[in-house]
N, C-alpha and C positions, 0 to 999 in steps of 0.2 A: 684523548681523541686527537688533539693537535699533533702530538708526536706520531701517532698512527698515520695521519694524513700526510705529514711531511715525509715519513718513511715510504709511503706508497708513491708519492710524487717522485722522490729520488730514484726508487727502484724502477719505476716506469720510464723515467728519463734515460737511465743508464741502459736498460734493456732496449728501448727504442733506438737509441744512438748506436749501441754495440751490435744488435742483431741485424740492423739494417745494412751493415757492412757486408753481411753474407747473403743479402738478397740476390736472387737469381736474375740474370739479364734476359732469360728466356721469356717469351710471351706467356701470359697467364690469363685465366678466366675468359672473359668475352673476347679478348684479343686472340687467343688460341682458337676459339671456335670460329671467329671471323676468318682466320687464315685457313683453317681446315675446310670451311664451306666455300671459300673463294670470294668473299666480298670484302676483305680487308683493304683492298686498294680503293674502295669507295669511301674510305674514312675522310671526314672533313674536320677542321678545327672549329672551335667555338667562335661565334661572331665577335666576341670581346678579345680575341687573341689567345695566346697560350697562357695557361695558369702559371703562377709563381712556383707551383710544386708539380708541374706536369711530368709525367714519366717517372715519378718517385724521386725526382732530383730537384734541387733548389736552383732557380734561375739566377744567373750572375755569379755563381760560384764554380771555379774551374776544377778544383779538387773533387773528383767524383765520390770518393769515400766520405769526405766532409759534407758534400752536397746531399748525399743519401741520408747521412746521419741527421742533418738538420730537418730534412723532409720527414723522416720518421719520427723525430721528437715532436715536430709541429703537429703531425697527424695524431699522435697519441694524446697530446695535450688538448687539441681542438675537440677530439672525440670525448675526452673526459669532461671538458667544460660543457659541451652539449648534453651529455648524459646527466651530469650533476644539475644542470639547469632544469632539465625535464623532471628529474627526481623531486627537486624542491617545488616545482610548479604543481606536480600531480599529487604529492603526498598529502595525507590528511592532516589538518591542523591539530595540535594538542588540545585535548579536551580538559577544561578546567573542572575540578571536582569540588 
């Protein structure tokens, strides 16, 4: 189980860092819909300021490829942590026989 978990973590990290290099700079999802429907100019920032990972890039890192790679890896591992936490919280405890 431990080797399997380490392998999954390594593969996820490599894919997140490598594939994020090829991410499109074109607007996607809700951004595209907002542009198509003409209300994109009404966009405002969050009251706490910009996120450290806003725009799929890492704040403070000048190299855009490295910035996207770090943002991708951070996103994958954060999602994995939340998913794992939910799994361990929701799963049924083992029954003693």
